[in-house]
N, C-alpha and C positions, 0 to 999 in steps of 0.2 A: 285740699279739695273738700268742699262741703258735702254733706250727705245728699242734698238735693242735686248737686252736680254729678255725684257718683251714680245716683239713680238715673238721671237723664242719660248719662253715657251708657249705662248698662241697657236701658230700654232701647237705645239707638241700635245696639248690636244684638238684641234678643232674637230677631228673625234669623240671623245667620247662625247663632248658637243653637237655636231650636232645630234649624235645618240640618246642621251637622249631627246633633244628637239623634234626631229621628232616623237619618240615613244610617247611622251606626247601630241603632237598636231595633228599629222596625216597629216600635210601639210609642204612641203619643204620650201615654202616662209615664213611661220610663224616661222619655226625652224631657218631659216637663220636670220630673224629679231631678234629673241631672242639671238642668238649667237653674233650677231653684238652688241646688247645692252650690253651683258656680256663683250665684248671686251672693249667697252667704259668705263665701270665701272672698269675693270681691269687696263686700261691705266690711269685712274684718281685716283686709289687707292694708299694708302701708302703701297707699296709692301714690304717695309723693315720688316714689322711686320708679313708678310705671311710666315708661316713655311712650309706649304704643298700646293703648287700651284694647284694641281689637285683638292683637296678637296675644296679649296676656289672657283675655277672656276665652279665646279659642283654645289656648293651651290648657287652661283649667278644665274647660268643658270636654275636650277630647280625652284627657287623661281620666276624668270621671266616667266617661262613656266606655272607655276601654275596660275599666275595672268592672263596671256593671255588665258589660257584654260577656266577660269571662264567667260571671256568675250565671247569666241567663243561658249560656250555651249548654251547660249541664242539665238545666231544666228542660230545654227543648229536645234533648235526646230521648226523653220519656213522654213527649207530647203525643196525645192520642190522634193518630192520623197525620196528614200533611199539615205543615205549619205555613201560614201566610202572614205577611205583615198586616198591621192594623191599617185599614184604609183611612186616608186623610184628605180633607178638602184642600186642593192645591190653589194657592194664590201666590203668584210670582211678583206681586206688587207692581212697581212701575215698569217692569220689563216689557218692552213692546211685544205684542202677540205673535209676531212672525219672525223674530230674531233667532239667530243661531244659539244665543245664550239661553233663551227660553227653551229651545229644543233640548239642550244639554241638561238643564234643570229638570225638565219633565222626564227625560229618560232616567236620570239618576234617582228619581223617586218612584219609578214605575215598579209594579209588583214583580215583573220579570227580572229586573236588575236586582231588586232588594232580595229576592229569593237566591240569586246567584251569590250575592255578597255574604249570605249566611255561611257559605263554604270557605270563606277566607278566614285567616287568623285575625284576631282583634287588631294587631298592628297593621297588617296588610289592608284591612278594611278602613282603618283610620287614614292611612296614606291615600288610598284610592278615593275616599270621600273628599278629603281636603284638596287633593290635586285635581281630580277629574270633575267633580261637581262644582267646586268653588274656586278652582284655579289658584290656590295658594302657592307661592314660590317654594321650591325645595328647601331652601335655607330656613324659611319660616316654619315649615313642617318639621324639619330636623330639630329646631329649638323646641317646638311644642312637644315632641316625643322624646327629647333628650337623646337623640341619635345623631350620628354624623350625616352630613349631606350625602355622602357616597352610599351609606347604608339605606337612606331613605330612597335614593334613586333605584337601588336594587329592589327594595320592597315594592316600589311603584311599578317597576317593570314586571315583576312577578305577578302582582295583583292584576295588572292590565291584561297580561297574557291569559291568566286564569279566567277572567271575566269574558274576554273576547272568545275564548274557546267554548265557553259554556252558555253564553248569552244567545238566546234564539234571535233570528233575524226577522223582525216584524216591521211592517210599514208603519210610519209614524204620522200619516196624514190624518189629522183629527176629524176632518169632514167624512172621510171614508169609514173611520171607526164609528162615528156617530150614526151614519147611515146604516151600517150593518147592525149596530146595536138596536136601532129602531125597527129594522126589518126582522130581527130575531124576536123582539117583543111581539110584533104582529103575528109572526108564525106560531109562537108559543101560546098566544092567547086565543087566536081565532083560526089558525090554519091547521093543517094536518102534519103528520110526521114527515111526509115526503117534502113538504115545503120547508120544514126545519132542517132536514138533512141536506138540502140544496145549499144551505149557507155554511156548511161545515167542510173543512178540508178532510180528505180521506184518513189522514193520520192525526187528526185533531186530538188534543189532550184536555182533560177537565180536572182541575185541582180544586178540592173542596176542603174547607176548614171549619169544623164545628167545635173544635177544642174539647170534645167529649161532653159538651153542654147543649148541643143542638144537633138535629139529624143531619148527617153528612156522610159521604163515602170515606172509608178509612184508607183507601188507596187511590192513586191517580187512575182515572178511567181514560182509556185510549180507543181510537178508531171512531169514525163517524157514526156507525150504527149504534155502538154502545153509549156514546156520549149523547147522541140524539134521543135515544129512548129514555136515558136517565133524565135529561132536561125536560122532555115531554111529560114524564111522570111527575117531576117536581112542579111543573107549571100547573098541573091539575090540583095540587095541594095549596096553591096560593089563595089567600083569603080574597074573595071577589070584592069585598067591601073595603079592603085595605088600599092605601094610597101607593102609587107607583110614580117615582120621579127619576129623571135622568140628571145626574150631577157630575161635575168634574172632580174625580178622585184620582190621586196619584198620577196626575198629568194627562188623564184621558177620560172620556165619557164612561160612566158606569150607571147601571140601573140599581136603584135602591128601593126595596119593598118595605113598607111600613105596616105594622100591625099593633094595635093597642096603643097608638100614639108614640111609638118608638121604632127605630130601624130594626128590621128583623133579618134582612138578607141583602147582601151586596153582590151584584153580578157584573163582571167586567170581562171584555174580550180583547185578544190580540189578533191582529189582522195581517194577512199577507196574500198578495195576488187575488184580492177580491173575495176571500173566504176567511172564515174564522179558523185560526190555527191553534189557539189555546183559549180556554175560558177559565175564569176563577169564580168560585162562590165562597163568600165568607159569611158564616152564620154564628160564629162564636160571639155570644152577647157581650163579653168583656171587650171585644174589639169594635163593637158598633155603638157603644154608649156615647161616644164623643161626637157622633154625626149630628148635624143640626136637624131638628124636627120641623122647623118652620121654613 
């Protein structure tokens, strides 16, 4: 196999490898580092013995991601305030917009699910991502993780139960989420506190991530009154000359505020029964540098 052919094969599978690594790690830079290391190992491998390139590359990427996740978990224990994944522009390629496959991909990359995945062990998370998000057969996952198929099935069952028990139940209708997002923007920018409160569920939660580098709450804020007043106060601090855009991030609409030519804040909501059940604010500049400015 020539170098050109090896490169072509790797690039063909790069989207899947990046998707696996991001869902494992929650940060684009870490995912890209893992994929780059996978490329180096692929380039140095004796590829003549590789019968199935995708399985080989997924195995390398998954094992590298597990190693990195074990290192990152200890760092996240000392993270200042709530930790949220790095927001990423979602592009599911040729997947039709209304298919069940797209819905699964969107949910697997949502902030709500990625936060829950943080509580899994690295092996459980790997099995969940490979099985639930990408539909890999148990036998293939077992080979990737150097485990028996029976052990992988046990890990998969445990991870699925854990996620189902902790994953909030939100509506996934993108039109409703976008409508509420736009109504929130209107209420925050030109309405009053009562107009804003009307969009919030009584037990709404607000999770903010400043990473100790930008102003954010150090604890999760709960109840409509507290969340509404916090959001209303934050809205008053937004640069009136800054650009505001609605973008699709992590499988759903999000509001991105720009200041000084770069992303400053990401705001995203989760919806159920016509009201906002949970809101996320990401302000850690390290997590926003990869968002497009144009």
